[in-house]
N, C-alpha and C positions, 0 to 999 in steps of 0.2 A: 513617701515616694522613694527615698533612698533604700528602704527595706525592700520595696517591690523590685527595684532595679537589681539589688543583690540576689534576691530570690530568682529572678529571671536568668541572671548569669549562671547561678548555681545549677538550675534545671537544665539550661542549655549545655553546660559542660558535662553534666552527668549523662545526658542523652548522647553526647558525642562519644563518651566512653562506652556506653551501652551499644552504640552502633559499631564501634570498633570491635568489641567483644562478639557482637552478633555475627561478624564475618567468620569467626572461628566456631561460634555456636556452642560447641561442647566445652565444659569446664577445662581449664588448663592446669596441669600439675607439673611439678618438678620431680617429685619422687615416684613417678610412674613405675620405675623398675623394681620398686619394693612393694608394689600393689598392682601387679599386672592384670589381675582378673577384672579390674574395673574397665579396661579397654579390650581385653581378650578373654572370652569365656573358656578357652582351651587351657588356661592356667588353673582352673578350679580343681582342687584336689590333687595337685602335682606334688605337694609336700607330704612327707611321711606322717606328719601329725596335723590334726585340724588347726587352722590358723584364723585368727581374728585381727582385722586391721581397722584402725580408726584414724582418719586423716582430717585435719583442719587447715584451710588455706585462706589467708587474708591478702588479697591482691591490691597493690597500690596503696600502701599504708599511708594514712593521713588524709586520704580523699574520702569525703562523706559519701556513703552509699556505693562505695566501690565493691567489686565482686568478693563474696565470701562463700566458701564451699566447705561442706562437711560431708564425708562419706564414711559409711560403716559397711564392712564386708566380712563374710565368713565363708570358708571353704574347707572341704574335707574329702578324703578318699573314701569311696563307698564299697570298694571291693569289686571283683570281677571286672577290673580295668575301668571302672566308672569313677567319676569325680562329680561333686556337687558344690555349688556356691550360691549364696544369696547376698544381695547388696542393696543398700538404700543411700541415695545421695541427694542432698539439698543444695541448691545453687541460688544465691540471691545477688542481684545487682540492680540498684535503684528501685524501680517500680516492679521489677520482675522477680517472681518467686517460683522456682520449679523444683519438684521432688520426683526423682526417678527411683523406681523399684524394679529389681531384675532377679531372675532365677537363672543360674548357669548350670549346664550339664556338659561334662567332658568324657571322652572315650580315649583310652590309651591303646596304641598299636605299637608293639615292639618290632622295630625294623632291624635291629642288630643287638648284639649282646650288651652294648653300652648305650644305645640310642633308642629313644622313644618318640613317636609322633602322636600328638594329642589333637583331637578334633573337638571343637566346642560350639555349643549353641546357647545363645542368650535370649530370653523372652521376658517381657515386662512392659513398662510404659512410664510416661511422664505426666504428672499432674501440674499444669501450668496455671498460675494466677498472676494477673497484671493489674496493679492498683492504679488505674487511670485517673481516678478521682483525686489522687494526691497531687497531680500536676494541673488540676482544674480548680485552683484555690479561689479564683474569682467567680467560678460557676457560669462563665459565659462562652465556653467552648463545647458545643454539643458532641464533638468527637470524643471528649474525655468525660462524658456524663455517666457512662456505665462501665464498670469494671469487666474484665474479660477472664473467664475460667474455662479450661477445656482439658481434654485428655488425649495424649498421643501414644499409640501402641508402638512398641519397640521389638524388633527382631534382629539379633546380631549373630555373627559367626566368627570363628577364629581357628587358626592352626598354630601349633607350637611344636617345633622340632628341637629336642634338647638332649644333652647328656652332661657328664660332669665337666666338660671343657667348654661347651658353647650352647647357645640357644638362638633360634630364628623364629620370630613371631610375625604373623600376618593376620590382621583382624579388622573388623568393623563392628563397633558396639551396636549399631542400628542401621539396617539396610533400608528401612522405610522412611519416606519423606513425611515430616510432620508439620503441623501448623504453628505459626507464631504471628505476632501482631506487627503491623507496619502502617504508618500513616502516609497516605497518598492524597495530596491536596487537602480537602476538607472532609474526606471520608476515610473510615477505617478499612483496611484491606488485609486479606490473609496472605502472608508470605510463607515461604517453604524452608524448612530446615533440611539441609542436604546431608547425605551420608558422609561420615568421616572414615578414612581408611588409614591404617597404621602398619608400618613395616619397621620391625626392630631386630637388631642383632647384638649379641654380646659374646665375648670370648674370655674365658678365665685362664690367666697365666699364673702358674704356681711358681713364685720366686724362691720360696723355701717353705718349710713346714709351718711357718708363722705368718707368711705374707702371700696374699693372692691379689693380683692386679687384674681388673676387669675393664677394658675399653668397651664402649657402647656407642651405638648409633640408632637413632629413630627418626623416621620421616612420617609426617602426617599430611594428608592431602584431602581437600574438600573443594567441591565445585564452587566457584565464585570467590575464592580466596587464594592468596599465594601459598605454596607449599611451605611447611615448617620443618626445619631440620635441627635435630639435637645431636651434638657430638660431646661425649663425656667419658669419664673413667672414674673408678673407685678403687680404693685400696683397703682390703680387709686385713686386720691385724689381730692375730691370735684368736680368730673367731669371736672376738669380743668388741672390737671397734671397727667402724667403717667410715672412711673420709673420702670425699670426692668433689668433683667439679663438673659443671655442665655448661656448654655454650649453645644457645639457641640462636642460629644464624640471624644477624641483623635485628635481634630482639632483646635477649637477656644473657647475662652470665651469672651462674649460680655456684654457691658452695654449700655442701651439706655434710652432715655427720650423723651416724647412728652408733649407739652403744648398748651393750647388754646389761640391764639392771640385774636380772637373774638369768638362769638358763632358758627360761620360757618367755621372759619379757624384754622387749627392745624398745628404745625410744629414739626418735630421730627428729632433726630439724634442718630446714633448707632456707637459704636467704638468696633472693634474686635481686640483681641490679639491672635496671632497664636502661637501654640506650636508644630506644625507639623514640617516636614523637612524644610518648607519654612522659619521658624523662624531663621534658621542658617544663612541666607543671607538677611533677611529683619526684621528689628526691628520696622518698622513704623506702622505695623498693617493695618487695613482697616477702611474706613469711609463710612457711608451711611446716606443719608438725605431723608426725606419724607415731602411732603406738601400735606395736605388733605383739601379739600374744600367741604362743604355741601351746596347745593343750596336751 
């Protein structure tokens, strides 16, 4: 009996977390600014050299079945003002397992001697698997008798205006509404994933030849959920080290750092401290790691 009660509490708690995450729907990252083509296809191929990014995020450390996200992306300039990128992202939380695959194409338009405007298109889809049988341990709930698996197509667009001093990013990784699972009474019901829209800006301030300060701002909006606002800055030291902090209004405060292992390889880590309702039952925060390789 005691084990059954503990299991019920654990499942209920995990579902509450999943419900809170479902309001934002897309995976949440802290190091967006170092892996921008995940949310904006117009960043594909904007670097002089091909770039590979590997990101791992463990959200709400210490909570069983909390969100874990892994993304792998590659982009390169193709010549004739074209850029290309591919990405794979897996997101797991409790009974949900989703893998997104995308192809990015960007086109560069030179608007001045020092400024370029990039247009981007993202196409792909998400493979969604929901292990409903896992919460039907007693086998007496017909709603959870059969697992759910389906595919959602994705089409995204983005714009990126940038030069050596600043960038302005506007994007949505997916314009299409997709299906997801929701329980209504005693029957399963299809719910809708809404499009996420991002607006980001950053400005590079050269303090001296060894120090570059970059204040940043990002807003994310999605129908049915409050807007999310990130305010942060980073300091690049001798092109070898980057340290910074980020404040997500009424949600988290983060610190992060990246360092160059070699001229081509960079490693980074971010740690988030939450002060939303989640902090009442989780004091472990969230961890995120990134590996960047320039070919």
